[in-house]
Residue, then its C-alpha position, 0 to 999 in steps of 0.5 A: m222665455l215661456n208664457k205660462r198662460l200659453l203653456i197651460k192652454n197648450l197643455l189642456a189642448h193636448n187631448d187629455e191628461s197623459s204621461f207628461y201632465d196631470k190636472k187637478r181641481q184643487l190641491n189639498l195639502h192640509t191632510k196626509e192623504g192630500k199630501a200623499k196624493f200630490v207626492k204620488h203624482i210628482c213621483a210618477l211623472s218624474n219617473s215617466n219623464p226622465f228627459n223632459n219637463s212634466y206638469i200638473v195644472v191646478g184649478v181645472e175641471d177633469h172632464s170639461n177642462a173648464l178653468t175654475g181656478t184656485d186660491f193663490y198658493d205662495d209656499s215656495r217651500i213646497q219643494n221641501l214637502v217633496n224632499a221629505f217623502l222621496e228619495n231622489p226627489p225631482i226639482i219642482q216649481y209652483e207658479n200661480v198663473p192669472f187668466p182673464s176669465l177668473p176673479k182677481d183672487k183666483v188663479i191656475g196653479l202650474v207645477t213644473i217637475k224638472p227632469n231627473n234621470r234617477t228613480s224616485y221612490f217613497k223613502k217613508n210611509i205616508y197615508t196608505i203609501p209604504a216606504g219603498t213604493i215606486f210610481m209611474r204614469r200609465g196614461s192618466n193614471s199614477i200606478p205603483v210598479d216594481d221597477a221603473g225600468p231602463f229610462v227611455s225618451v217617450n215624451a221629449e219631442t212632444v213636450n218640446e213642441i208644446e213649450n216651443n209654441s208657448r214662448n213669449s213675444i213683445a206683443h204679449t208683454l206689452d199687452g200684459v202690462l197694459d191690461f194689468i195697469n189700465n184694466r185689472h188695477k185701474d182703482m189702485t196705485a199701479r207701477h212697472k219696472v223693466f229689469k235687464e231690458l228684458f223682465v217686466v215686473c208690475w205691481a199694484g196695491h193700496k199705498k200708505v206711508v207710516k213714519g216715512k215707510t211706504y207699505y202696500s195692502r191688497v197687493d198683486i205682483e206679477l212677472i209679466n213676461e211669464q204671466v206669473k203672479l209673484f204675490y197676491s193678498a187681500l189682506d196683508e201689508v207688504s213693503i216693496s223695494y228694488d234696484e237695477d238687479s233685484f226686486s224684494i218683497t217683505e210681507y207682514v202679518a197682523l197678530g195680537l190678542n184682546d184687540k191689540t194688533s201689531y205687525y210682525p215681518l213674516e217673510e222676505v222674497s228677492i228676485r234677482f235678475q241676470e244678464n243672461g235671461y235668467y232670474n233667481i227667487n229666493s225666500t227668507l223667513l223672518f217671523e218671530p211670533p209673539q209670546y204671551n203669558r201661558r195662564m192667559m193663553y190657556h184661558i184663551y185656547n179653551a174659550n176657543l175650543a168651546l166656541l168651536d163646540k158651539l159652532e159644531k152643535g149649531v148653538a147661537l153665538s152672542e155678539r161677543e162670540h161672533k167678534d171672537l169668531e172673526n179672531l179664531p184662526s189667528t188666536l188659534m195660531l198664536c196658541y200653537l206658537n205659544g206651546f199648545d201643540d194641539a192648536k194646529q190640528r184643531l184649527a185644520d179640523a175646523k175648516p168645514l165649519l169655517k168655510a160654511l159660515p156666511g160671509e168669507a172673512v173668517y174663512i179667509a183668515f183661516k186660510e192666511a193662518m194655515r199658510v203662515l204655519r205651513k211656511m214655518k213647518y217647511a222652513a224648519s225642515 
């Protein structure tokens, strides 16, 4: 079983970016350009490593290798993005890896690209990349080529050595459990559960009981063996259930208008552990967005656009408008989910304005809204 924190350290120690791994300060999957760049690197790494895993490390400075971290990214459907644009897409996995030197809300992202001994290429246009384009790695660059050529094993021995040096140990597991409970989450209710005498899941959050059911907020859940965050949120409410074979997380999202908020189930993630040392993670989208009177939504939509216009022009906001601004991301999301198709793009375009606001509350709400919309998009694809 790989300790993903050790794996990242060993990858970064292997000189610079190469034909089997790439590093990024962040991913931007909100734009066509960002999606195109990400899928391009997946394509190139897959074609250049047909017999071994290849990797992308996210949250690292390019030249210094400094760990700057990135936001927790919980979209299990990122595979759907790759499938949408690549023919013969490789199987990929995105994991969130905590590091002691990073703030609690930051992680290092690790993208694992599984070996695929078929040529991957773009099956449709995106941004400036035309359909039919094949990419390969040349050193640290992903470049277009006419033909991937015959597949040869170039990196398998090196990658195998790096992975073998990143295996987990009992010491790493015990240290991880103690650090999670006694240091990082000593101010919360923290628990752990051992599955199949091998896997250790730790979770922490602020606990509350509503109508006999237990919920947690500000939740952090980790699979300690692999040093991987399974869930993290500064806002949401989740319920947790488990038995001897599985651990399940149901996430709820708070939505409403005119200060009337209700919680709607968003997604259930279930991890099933097996006797043979493997586990499977399955996600089920549960979200059924509330529907409102269209005339009322039309008024609310226009009011939000007017608010964004004032922000862009630097016009001073009233006390009520400041309150409306706090709800703007979730309100525009509701508008989109109620048939106002432009609302999603309007919200995405507002990112620089919302990020520049004093305090982080509105920008965090923006990221939460975009995350929900992204989940719905990929679930439908």
